[in-house]
N, C-alpha and C positions, 0 to 999 in steps of 0.2 A: 905632492907638496905638503900635505898634512903630516905625513910620517916624518918628513924633514923638520917640520916645525916642532914636533914633540921630541923626536929623538936627538935633534941637533946634529952637530958634527963633532962630537965632542970631547976629546981629551982635555982641551983647555977649560971647558965648562966643568967637567968632573973634577979637575984639579982645584979649580976655584971654589967649588962647593965643599970639597973635603977640607980645605984649609980655612974656610970662612968662619968667623966667630958666630956664636949662637944668636946674638942680638943683631937687630937691623942696624946697618951702617951704610955709608956712601963713600965710594972710592972712584977715582978716575979709571983704575983698572977694570972696575965693574962696568963703567960706561963703554970701554973698548970691547969688553966681552959681550955686552948687550948688542953692540953694533954688529959684531960677528954673527950673533945668533939671529939677527934680523935678515941676513942674506938669503935664506931659503924662501922668504916671503916676497922678495923683490918681484918675481915674475907676475904673481897674482896682483900685487899692488899696482904695478906699472900698467898692466892691461886694463884693470878696473878703472884707474884714474884717467887713462887715455880715453876709455870709452865714455866716461863722464865729460871730459873736455870736448870730445867730438860732439856729443849730444848737446852740450851747452852752446857750442858754436852754431849748430844747425837749428837750435831753438831761437837763435838771434840774440843771445846774451852778449853784452860787451865782454871783452877779455877781463876787465877789472872785476866784473861781477862773478865770473867763473872762478877767478883767482880768490876772491873773497869767500866764496862758498867753500872752496877746498881748504883755504887757510884758516878760516875762523869757525865754520861749521864742522868741517873735518869729520863727517860721518857718511860713509859711502851710500848706505841704504837710504837715509833720509834726503841726501843730496839728489839721488835719482828720483825719489818719489816727488820731492818738491819741484824738480825740473819738469816732471810730467804734468804738474798742476800750474805751472808758471803762466801768468797772464800778461798781456800787453798793458791792459788797464785793470786795476784792482778795485774790487768792491769789498766792503766790510765782511760780507758773508764768505767770499772766497779766501780772504786773508785769515779769518778765524778757522776755516776748514783746513787751510795749510798748516796753521799753528797746531791744531789738534792732531792732525795726522803725523806731523813731525814729532810731537811730544810722545805719541804712542809708539812710533817706530824707535825713538831713542830711549824709551823707558827702560830698555834692557841695560842701559849704562848704569842705572841705579844699582842693579844686582852686581854688575862687574865692579863698581866702586866699593860696594859693601864687602865683596870678597877680598879686595885689596886692603881694607882698613887695618887688619892686624899687622900687615907688613909696613904700612905707611904711618902708623899711629904716632911714632916718635920722630917723624921727619919734620923739618921746618915747614911752616904753613905754605910758603911760596913754592917750595919744591914739590910738596904734595899737590898743590893746585896745578902745577905744570904737568905732573904725571897723570893726574885725573883728567885734565883737558885733552891730553894726547892718547888716552887709553882707547883701544879698539879691540875687537874680538881677537885679532892676531896677537897684539901685544899682551893682552890679558892671558891668552892661552900659553904663550911662551913664558911670560913672567911667573904665572902661578905654578907651572910645571917646574920651573927652576926653584921656586920657593918650597914646593912640596918635596923636592929632592934634598932640601936642607940649606939651600942658598939663602943668604940674608942681605946681600949687597943690593941696595936700592938703585945703585948706579946702573945695574943691569937693565932694570925697567926703564930708567931714564934714557940710557944710551940707545936702546932699540926703539923706543918711542919717538925720540927726536929724529933719528935717522929715517924711520918710516914716514914720518910727517914730511920731511924734506923730499923724499922720493915721491910721495903722493902729490905734493904741490908742483914739483917740476914736471911730472908725468901729465898732470892736468893741463899745464901750459902747452906741452908738446901735443897732446890730444886735441887741444883747441885749434891749433894751426893745421893739424892733420885733418880736421873736420871737413875742410873744403875739398880734400882729395878723396873722401869717402862719402859720396852722396847718399848711399843706402847702407847704413851700418848693419841692418838685420841680414843683409845678404852674406855677410862674413861672420855672422853669429855673435856680433858684439853686444847685442841685446841680451845674450845669455850669460854675460860675464858675471853679473851680480848674483844670480841664483847659483851658478856653478861655484863661485868663490865662497859664498856662505855655506853651500852644501858641503864643500871640502872641510870647512871649519867644524862641522858636526862630527866628522869621522873620529877624531881623537877623543871626543866627549862621549862616545858610545860606551855605555856601562850595562847593556842588557836591554831586553824588550820592555820591561816594566818602567824603568826611568824614561824610556823614549815615548811612552804613551801620550804624555802631554804634547809632544811634537806632532804626533799623528792627529790628535784631536784638533789642535790649532790649525794644522794644514787642511784637514777635511772641512772644518767650519769655514775657513777663509775661502776655499774653492767653491763651496756651496753658496755662500753669500755673494761671491763675485759673479756667479752664474745667473743670479736672479735679481740682484740689487745693484743699480748703477752707482758709480762713485767709489769712494775709498773706505766705505763702512766695513768692508771685508777685513781690512787691516786691524781695525779696532776690535771687532767681534772675534777674529781669529786669535788675537793676542789675549783677550780676556778669557776666552774659552780654554786656552792652553793653561793659563794661570789657575783657573778653577779646577781643571782636571788634575793638575799637579797637587793642589791642596787636598782634593778628595783622595787621591792615591796615597799621599803621605798620611 
């Protein structure tokens, strides 16, 4: 799946890149091209979103809440994490913990948004807001690869992001209703969907052993803390240690 994301399927994309102006612009043709470039990601998105919908159903969330999480939060990792922490009755401490963990998990979006800034700088504010709201690892990976090849049509990012959001939302609903048919998702490996999906996202980002050292440090620290400290502190310490390792290496 990862190779398809980066390589695309692409005479159409190559033609669009070669003929594109050097400055950022927005066209409907770019939106259609972005939608085509999103197709290889469909299997991972559908399985991941259905797994979330299934878990939400079995957790006892109403359909409206599951739809709200996928529609407005739209961040698979933090959706899964927050679902694991979901309470029937909330206290201030559990709510603050959920907010902190979600913020840490989603902090990666700050870097993704910063990387897109040169491309979106001249865009209208409303369109940039939509693009940044819909950005995920997959859309960022496809979009930045297109941009690095010389493409400047922001419609590509817009088209692929909107289509993948729709796929995510619809698959969540389907997974919710399928939840009653799958009483034990772990028996079918559905609990592994999230790590497998994000692991596949790392493959095209591989640039050698040295740049990957922060990944190793973050993972090792997270596993170590998880083994000895209850709760979700391992997420925070793993993320912080990876950032520190990256700073020291650079």
